C-alpha positions in Angstrom: 25.9 60.5 -17.6 23.3 58.6 -15.4 20.5 60.0 -17.5 22.2 59.0 -20.7 22.7 55.5 -19.2 18.9 55.4 -18.5 18.3 56.3 -22.2 20.7 53.6 -23.4 18.9 51.1 -21.1 15.6 52.1 -22.7 17.0 51.4 -26.2 18.2 48.0 -24.9 14.6 47.3 -23.8 13.2 48.2 -27.2 12.5 51.9 -27.1 13.5 54.3 -29.9 16.3 56.6 -28.7 14.3 59.9 -28.9 11.6 58.4 -26.7 14.2 56.8 -24.4 15.8 60.2 -24.0 12.5 61.9 -23.1 11.8 59.2 -20.6 15.2 59.6 -19.0 14.8 63.4 -18.9 11.5 62.9 -17.1 13.0 60.4 -14.7 15.8 62.8 -13.7 13.5 65.8 -13.8 15.3 67.7 -16.5 13.0 70.5 -17.5 13.2 71.3 -21.3 13.8 75.0 -20.7 15.5 75.3 -17.3 17.9 72.4 -18.0 18.5 72.9 -21.7 22.3 72.5 -21.5 22.0 69.3 -19.4 19.4 67.9 -21.8 21.7 68.7 -24.7 24.5 66.8 -22.9 22.2 63.9 -22.2 21.3 63.7 -25.9 24.9 64.0 -27.0 26.1 61.2 -24.7 23.3 58.9 -25.6 23.7 59.3 -29.4 27.5 58.8 -29.1 27.0 55.6 -27.1 24.7 54.2 -29.7 27.3 54.7 -32.3 29.9 52.7 -30.2 27.4 50.3 -28.7 28.7 47.2 -30.4 32.1 47.8 -29.0 31.2 49.0 -25.5 28.6 46.3 -25.0 31.2 43.6 -25.7 33.7 45.3 -23.4 31.3 45.4 -20.5 30.4 41.7 -21.1 34.1 40.7 -21.0 35.2 43.0 -18.2 32.3 42.4 -15.7 32.0 38.9 -14.5 28.9 39.4 -12.4 26.4 41.8 -14.0 25.5 44.6 -11.6 22.2 45.5 -13.2 21.0 47.1 -16.5 21.5 50.7 -15.4 25.1 50.1 -14.2 25.9 48.2 -17.5 24.6 51.2 -19.4 26.5 53.7 -17.3 29.7 51.7 -18.1 28.8 51.8 -21.8 28.5 55.6 -21.7 31.8 56.0 -19.8 33.6 53.6 -22.1 32.3 55.5 -25.1 33.9 58.7 -23.8 37.2 56.8 -23.1 37.2 55.4 -26.6 36.5 58.8 -28.0 39.7 59.9 -26.1 41.9 57.6 -28.2 44.9 59.6 -29.6 44.1 62.7 -27.6 44.7 61.9 -24.0 46.3 64.4 -21.7 45.5 67.0 -19.1 42.5 69.2 -19.2 44.8 72.2 -19.7 46.3 70.6 -22.8 43.0 69.5 -24.4 42.3 71.6 -27.5 39.0 73.4 -28.0 38.4 71.1 -30.9 38.8 68.1 -28.7 36.4 69.5 -26.1 33.9 70.1 -28.9 34.1 66.4 -29.7 33.9 65.5 -26.0 37.6 64.9 -25.6 37.5 64.8 -21.8 40.5 63.5 -19.9 40.5 59.9 -18.7 40.6 61.1 -15.1 37.5 63.3 -15.6 35.5 60.5 -17.3 36.3 57.9 -14.6 35.6 60.4 -11.8 32.3 61.6 -13.2 31.2 58.0 -13.9 31.9 57.0 -10.3 30.1 60.1 -9.0 27.1 59.3 -11.2 26.9 55.8 -9.8 27.2 57.1 -6.2 24.4 59.7 -6.8 21.7 57.2 -7.4 20.5 54.7 -4.7 19.9 52.0 -7.4 23.5 52.2 -8.5 25.5 53.4 -5.5 26.4 49.9 -4.5 28.4 49.5 -7.8 30.5 52.6 -7.6 33.6 50.7 -6.6 33.1 48.2 -9.5 32.6 51.1 -11.9 35.8 52.7 -10.7 37.8 49.4 -11.0 36.4 48.5 -14.5 37.1 52.0 -16.0 40.6 52.2 -14.5 41.4 48.8 -15.9 40.3 49.9 -19.3 42.5 53.0 -19.1 45.5 50.8 -18.2 44.8 48.2 -20.8 43.0 50.2 -23.4 44.9 49.2 -26.5 44.9 45.5 -25.8 41.2 45.4 -24.7 40.1 47.3 -27.8 42.3 45.2 -30.2 40.8 42.1 -28.7 37.2 43.4 -28.8 37.5 44.5 -32.4 38.2 41.0 -33.5 34.5 40.6 -33.1 32.7 41.8 -36.2 29.8 43.5 -34.4 32.2 45.3 -32.1 34.5 46.3 -35.0 31.8 47.8 -37.1 29.1 48.7 -34.5 26.5 47.1 -36.7 24.6 43.8 -36.1 25.9 40.8 -38.1 22.7 40.5 -40.3 23.1 44.2 -41.2 26.7 43.7 -42.3 25.8 40.6 -44.2 23.1 42.6 -46.1 25.6 45.3 -47.0 28.3 42.8 -48.1 25.8 41.0 -50.4 24.4 44.2 -51.9 27.6 46.3 -52.1 30.7 44.0 -52.2 33.0 46.9 -53.1 31.5 49.5 -50.9 30.2 47.8 -47.8 33.1 48.8 -45.6 32.8 52.4 -46.5 29.1 52.3 -45.8 29.6 50.6 -42.5 32.2 53.2 -41.4 29.9 56.1 -42.6 27.1 54.8 -40.4 29.2 55.7 -37.4 30.0 59.3 -38.4 28.3 62.4 -37.2 25.9 63.9 -39.8 26.1 67.5 -41.0 23.5 70.0 -40.2 21.9 71.0 -43.6 19.2 73.6 -44.1 16.6 74.0 -46.7 16.2 77.6 -47.7 12.7 78.8 -48.6 13.7 80.5 -51.9 10.3 82.0 -52.2 11.3 84.3 -49.4 15.1 84.6 -49.6 17.7 83.6 -52.1 20.4 81.1 -51.1 23.1 83.7 -51.5 21.3 86.3 -49.4 20.7 83.7 -46.7 24.4 82.8 -46.7 25.1 86.5 -46.0 22.7 86.3 -43.0 24.4 83.2 -41.7 27.9 84.8 -42.1 26.6 87.9 -40.2 25.6 85.6 -37.4 29.1 84.3 -37.2 28.3 80.9 -38.7 30.3 79.3 -41.5 28.2 77.7 -44.2 28.2 76.9 -47.9 25.6 76.1 -50.6 25.5 72.5 -51.6 22.3 72.4 -53.7 19.5 74.6 -55.2 18.0 75.2 -51.7 20.5 73.4 -49.5 23.0 75.1 -47.2 25.3 73.1 -45.0 26.6 74.5 -41.7 30.2 73.8 -41.0 29.2 73.0 -37.4 25.7 72.4 -36.0 23.9 75.0 -33.9 20.6 74.9 -31.9 17.8 75.8 -34.2 17.0 78.8 -31.9 20.3 80.3 -33.0 19.8 79.8 -36.8 18.9 83.0 -38.6 15.3 82.9 -39.9 14.4 79.5 -38.5 11.6 80.7 -36.2 10.2 82.8 -39.1 10.1 79.9 -41.5 12.8 81.1 -43.8 14.7 77.9 -43.4 14.1 74.3 -42.3 16.5 71.6 -41.2 16.5 68.9 -43.9 19.1 66.6 -45.3 20.3 67.4 -48.8 19.2 64.0 -50.1 15.7 64.5 -48.7 15.4 67.8 -50.5 15.1 66.0 -53.8 11.7 64.6 -53.1 9.5 67.6 -53.6 11.2 68.9 -56.8 11.0 65.4 -58.4 7.2 65.7 -58.3 7.3 68.5 -60.9 4.6 70.5 -59.2 2.5 73.2 -60.8 0.1 75.7 -59.2 -3.4 74.3 -58.5 -2.4 70.6 -58.3 -3.9 68.3 -55.7 -1.0 66.5 -53.9 -1.1 63.6 -51.5 1.7 63.3 -49.0 1.4 59.8 -47.6 3.1 58.9 -44.3 3.8 62.6 -43.9 5.1 63.1 -40.4 7.0 65.1 -39.2 6.1 67.3 -42.2 9.5 68.3 -43.6 8.6 67.2 -47.1 5.1 68.5 -46.7 6.5 72.0 -46.1 8.8 71.7 -49.1 5.9 70.9 -51.4 4.0 74.0 -50.3 7.1 76.2 -50.7 7.6 75.1 -54.3 4.0 75.8 -55.7 0.5 76.9 -54.7 -0.8 73.3 -54.3 -3.5 71.7 -52.2 -1.8 69.1 -50.0 -3.4 66.3 -48.2 -1.0 65.0 -45.6 -1.9 61.6 -44.2 -0.3 60.2 -41.0 -1.4 57.2 -39.1 0.0 58.3 -35.7 -2.1 61.1 -34.2 0.8 62.4 -32.0 3.1 62.5 -35.0 0.4 64.2 -37.1 0.6 67.1 -34.6 4.2 67.6 -35.6 3.1 68.2 -39.2 0.8 71.0 -38.0 3.5 72.5 -35.8 6.1 72.5 -38.7 3.6 74.0 -41.1 2.6 76.7 -38.6 6.3 77.8 -38.4 6.4 78.0 -42.2 3.1 79.9 -42.3 1.7 77.1 -44.6 -1.5 75.1 -44.5 -2.4 71.6 -45.5 -5.3 69.2 -44.9 -3.9 66.9 -42.2 -5.6 63.5 -42.0 -5.0 61.0 -39.3 -5.4 57.7 -41.2 -3.7 54.6 -42.6 -2.2 55.2 -46.0 -2.8 51.6 -47.0 -6.6 52.1 -46.3 -7.6 55.1 -48.3 -11.2 54.1 -48.2 -11.3 55.3 -44.6 -10.2 58.9 -45.4 -10.2 59.6 -49.2 -12.9 62.0 -50.5 -13.0 60.4 -54.0 -11.2 63.2 -55.8 -8.1 61.9 -57.6 -4.6 63.5 -57.0 -2.2 64.9 -59.6 0.8 63.9 -57.5 1.4 61.4 -54.8 4.4 61.3 -52.5 4.7 57.8 -51.0 7.5 58.3 -48.4 6.8 54.8 -46.9 7.9 53.2 -43.7 11.2 51.4 -44.1 14.3 50.1 -42.3 15.8 53.6 -42.1 19.1 52.0 -42.9 20.1 55.1 -45.0 19.8 57.5 -42.0 21.4 55.4 -39.4 24.1 58.0 -38.6 21.3 60.4 -37.6 19.4 57.7 -35.7 22.1 55.3 -34.5 19.7 53.4 -32.3 17.9 52.0 -35.4 20.6 49.3 -36.0 20.0 48.0 -32.4 16.2 48.0 -32.3 15.6 46.8 -35.9 15.5 43.0 -36.5 16.3 41.1 -39.7 12.8 39.7 -39.9 11.4 43.3 -39.9 12.6 43.8 -43.5 10.1 41.3 -45.0 7.3 42.9 -43.1 8.3 46.4 -44.2 8.5 45.2 -47.8 5.0 43.9 -47.7 3.8 47.1 -46.1 5.4 49.2 -48.7 3.8 47.2 -51.5 0.4 47.4 -49.8 0.6 51.2 -49.4 1.7 51.9 -53.0 -0.8 49.5 -54.5 -3.6 51.1 -52.5 -2.5 54.6 -53.4 -2.1 54.0 -57.1 -5.8 54.1 -57.9 -6.0 57.5 -56.3 -3.7 59.0 -59.0 -5.1 60.8 -62.0 -4.2 59.5 -65.5 -1.0 61.4 -66.4 -0.2 61.9 -62.7 3.1 61.0 -61.0 3.7 58.9 -57.9 7.1 59.2 -56.2 8.2 56.2 -54.2 10.7 57.1 -51.5 12.5 55.2 -48.8 15.4 56.3 -46.5 16.9 52.9 -47.0 20.0 51.4 -48.7 18.7 47.8 -48.7 17.9 46.8 -52.3 14.8 44.9 -51.1 13.3 48.3 -50.2 14.7 50.0 -53.2 15.3 48.7 -56.7 13.7 45.4 -56.1 10.5 47.2 -55.0 10.6 49.6 -58.0 10.7 46.6 -60.4 7.8 45.0 -58.6 5.8 48.2 -58.8 6.6 48.5 -62.5 5.3 45.0 -63.1 2.3 45.1 -60.8 0.8 48.6 -61.1 -1.6 49.0 -64.0 -0.7 51.6 -66.6 2.6 52.5 -64.8 5.4 54.1 -66.8 8.7 54.3 -64.9 10.3 57.7 -65.2 13.9 58.8 -64.6 14.8 59.3 -61.0 17.9 59.2 -58.8 17.4 55.5 -57.8 19.6 54.4 -55.0 21.6 57.2 -53.3 24.2 55.7 -51.1 25.5 57.9 -48.2 29.1 59.0 -48.4 29.1 58.7 -52.2 28.9 61.2 -55.0 25.4 61.4 -56.4 25.1 61.7 -60.2 23.1 64.5 -61.9 19.4 64.1 -61.4 17.0 64.8 -64.2 13.7 66.3 -63.4 14.8 67.8 -60.2 13.0 71.1 -60.8 16.3 73.1 -61.2 16.3 73.6 -64.9 16.7 69.8 -65.6 19.6 68.7 -63.4 21.0 69.0 -59.9 23.9 67.3 -58.3 24.6 66.7 -54.7 27.9 66.4 -52.8 28.8 63.1 -51.2 27.7 64.0 -47.7 24.0 63.2 -47.8 21.9 60.5 -46.2 20.9 57.3 -48.0 17.7 57.4 -50.0 15.9 55.5 -52.8 13.8 57.4 -55.3 11.6 55.9 -58.1 9.0 57.8 -60.1 6.0 56.3 -61.9 3.5 58.0 -64.2 0.1 56.7 -64.8 -0.5 56.3 -68.5 -2.7 59.1 -69.8 
């Protein structure tokens, strides 16, 4: 709990949650191998707290008159998250169901006791253990009234910043509430089967033999009923499967690849889509990534898949610094964006992103695509992708590209895929013409452009 609090504090100070978790694990000397279970618990607690952060942050503000320090505030946020998760399933440890325990349904007594012990265990927070005990016991006594009052506040009710909610309301007046609620759900674990090695049906048999329930939800997509560590997933280490959302699995097929093509994967890290490209056809892929550390992730992922690509550390918006002058048949422009479509997987995004970031990202997206377009052969296809549900990064951008890119012909593509909604059939998906996805995918925007031959 204390390590999770340190991670939450890190997000409050501007860090992305994965980096904040790593920093907390290092601070509390949690070795990746020796303390795998504790690190897993740290991650679970931190991610849960981010999903409830609007609510618990307001509760702390209202219940604590004299702030005891950032780490104690964050510890209270973690503990309150667990107590909120207990709504409707309070009781003794003996009576808690296995399903409740899987969801973290600890008893109120356990949560309060462990939070006080966590505070007492650290010199920087030990002075506040009495206050932690008093605040959490008060919440247990007055839970319903305190929550009802807090949820009159819009940010606390939806656990999204006001500007984010305003954007959803304006863009999706009939759907914004469903989208806001969906942002706070836990995402499924979806696998991409390398069908060049194993069929989906055969892989489902392997999963069943391992005691895991799963079902096929796309041409290569298999969704596990419950998540497991990748070390337990059959064939993961051998490269037979990868973890990839069903919506993200549309990108590579939409490029309509053929053997021998030169393909540019811009902004390629961590390499999930790069690997998918190489699984679908014998193509030469140049994977460009501006961050040298993230570029190493591409290499690691491809090594697991026994695939190779030309990995370039460079700025996609400045191809003159890395391009060899040979045009590409296909370009995948998976550009930086708000990540508003994957917020349930990355719940910290809503708290670290700022409204004025969007205009900057829109300009960056335009700059990248405009600079990449001249690298495309006549007759070639560029696929514009964002993991966003904000129209300024989606359809508005596609219209701008259609008007600004010389010789651009807009082709059929999925367009805006909203999370939690049924996706219509998608033409050109590389599955005999059409493929449909279930509702439980992340949010993406896809637009395809062909350069006039």
